[in-house]
C-alpha positions in Angstrom: 113.4 -70.9 242.2 115.4 -72.6 244.8 117.4 -70.4 247.2 120.4 -71.3 248.5 122.4 -69.2 251.3 126.4 -69.2 251.8 128.3 -66.3 254.3 130.9 -64.3 253.2 134.5 -64.5 255.3 136.4 -61.6 256.3 138.7 -62.1 253.5 136.0 -61.6 250.6 136.0 -65.4 250.0 132.4 -67.5 249.1 132.0 -71.4 249.5 129.9 -72.0 246.9 128.1 -75.7 248.3 127.8 -78.6 247.3 124.8 -78.0 245.8 124.9 -74.7 243.2 128.6 -77.0 242.7 126.7 -80.1 241.2 123.9 -78.4 239.7 126.8 -76.4 237.8 129.3 -79.0 237.2 132.1 -77.7 238.6 134.7 -78.7 240.9 138.2 -77.3 242.1 140.1 -76.7 240.2 137.5 -75.2 237.6 136.9 -71.5 237.5 133.5 -69.7 237.3 131.5 -66.3 236.2 130.0 -64.1 238.3 127.9 -62.5 235.6 126.9 -58.6 237.0 122.8 -58.5 235.4 120.4 -55.3 236.1 120.2 -53.8 239.4 121.4 -56.7 242.2 121.2 -59.7 239.7 124.0 -61.8 239.0 124.9 -65.0 238.0 126.7 -67.8 238.8 128.0 -69.2 235.4 130.9 -72.3 234.4 133.5 -70.8 232.7 134.5 -73.8 229.1 137.2 -73.1 227.2 137.0 -75.2 223.7 139.6 -74.1 221.2 136.4 -72.0 219.8 136.6 -69.5 222.2 140.5 -69.2 222.9 141.6 -69.5 218.7 142.7 -66.0 217.5 143.6 -65.1 221.5 147.6 -66.1 220.4 149.4 -64.2 217.9 151.0 -66.5 215.5 154.5 -66.2 215.5 156.7 -63.9 213.0 157.1 -66.2 209.1 153.8 -68.3 210.8 150.8 -68.6 209.6 147.8 -68.9 211.7 145.7 -70.8 209.2 146.0 -74.3 210.5 144.3 -76.2 207.2 147.0 -74.4 204.6 150.2 -75.6 206.9 148.4 -79.3 206.7 147.8 -79.2 203.0 151.4 -77.6 202.4 152.8 -80.5 204.3 151.1 -83.1 203.0 151.9 -82.2 199.2 155.6 -81.6 200.5 155.3 -85.0 202.2 154.1 -86.4 199.3 157.0 -84.2 196.8 159.5 -85.9 198.6 158.2 -89.5 198.6 158.2 -89.6 194.7 161.2 -89.0 194.2 163.1 -90.5 197.4 161.4 -93.9 194.7 161.9 -93.1 191.9 165.4 -92.9 192.9 165.5 -96.0 195.0 164.0 -97.8 191.7 166.6 -96.6 189.1 168.7 -94.5 190.7 170.7 -92.2 188.7 167.9 -91.6 187.0 166.2 -89.0 187.8 162.9 -88.9 184.9 162.1 -90.7 181.8 162.0 -88.9 178.5 161.3 -90.2 175.2 163.9 -89.7 172.5 162.3 -88.1 169.2 165.3 -89.8 166.9 163.6 -91.6 164.6 166.6 -93.5 163.6 166.9 -95.3 166.6 163.7 -97.1 165.0 163.2 -100.3 163.2 
């Protein structure tokens, strides 16, 4: 284990030495966490944000779903239905759906 020393300024600020920053993989404007352990032990850790780490940190808007996968599935279904409706009307304007007749008098 290696010890690297830094001084505390009058304002309580500490400069993190370049060797420590490189070891942690941090630079400005990254954040670091001071993890207070037992007795006088304090660890310095880089703070890494991922989508998973912030998931659920903000509530959904009123009348909005929090299930993104379901929202995507619903949007795809709606888009497919609209595309199908447009293609049916483009091929046969004025006809919405073909229905076979059950009238035997029209058959030869």
